[in-house]
N, C-alpha and C positions, 0 to 999 in steps of 0.2 A: 676736689671735694666741696669747696665753697660754692663753685658754680652749680654743682649737682644739687646742693641744698637750696640754692636760690631758684633753680628751675622747678624743683619739687614744690616749693612754697608758692611760686607763681601759678603752677598748675592747680593746686588746691584752691587758690583764690579765684581762678577762672571758673572752676567747677562751682564754687559757692555763688559766684555772680550769675551763672547760668540757671541754677536752681532758684525757683521762686520762693518768696517768703512764706507762702501758705504751706509749703511742704514742711518747713521747719516748725511752723505753728502746729500742724497736725501731728508731727512726731513728738513734740513736747506735750501735747494734749494726751496722746496715747500713753506716754510714759507716766503722766500724772494719774491716769486712770488705772494703769496696770500695776503700779507700785503697791497700793494697798491690797489689791487682789492677790498678788504674788506673796505678799507678806502673810496674809491669812492662810494661803495654801501651804506655805512652808511651815507655819505654826501648826497647822493641822497634821502634817506629816510628823513633826516632832512630837506632838502629843500622842499620835498613834504608836510611835516607837516606844514612848514611855508608858503606854497603856493607861493613860489617865482619862477615864471615861467622862468625867465631868467637863473637862476642858475640850474633849473631842466633841461633845454635844454642843457646847457653847460656840466653839469655833465653826462647827458645821452650820449652825443657825446663822452666824454672821456671814459666812461665805454664801449661803443661799440668799440672804438678803442683798448682799452686794451684787450677785449675778442677776437677781430679779430686778434690782434698780436699773441695771443696764439694758436688759432685754425684755422686761415685763411690760405690762399694758401701759400705754400712754393715754392720758385723758385729754 
């Protein structure tokens, strides 16, 4: 059992060494961008379930602004 755990640990360390640092940088950046967008989407679903029109409108505006800031026009 101990040998198996050691081999598994060394395998994961080898995989980490093979992958370049930019991959981890891109994954971290993607998570940082996706977190607020996912939070707004889940909030929108919750407000739709509660049928709270004011919060649905406000959350929709925030979601549109978030998406526009990612894919909108760049100057």
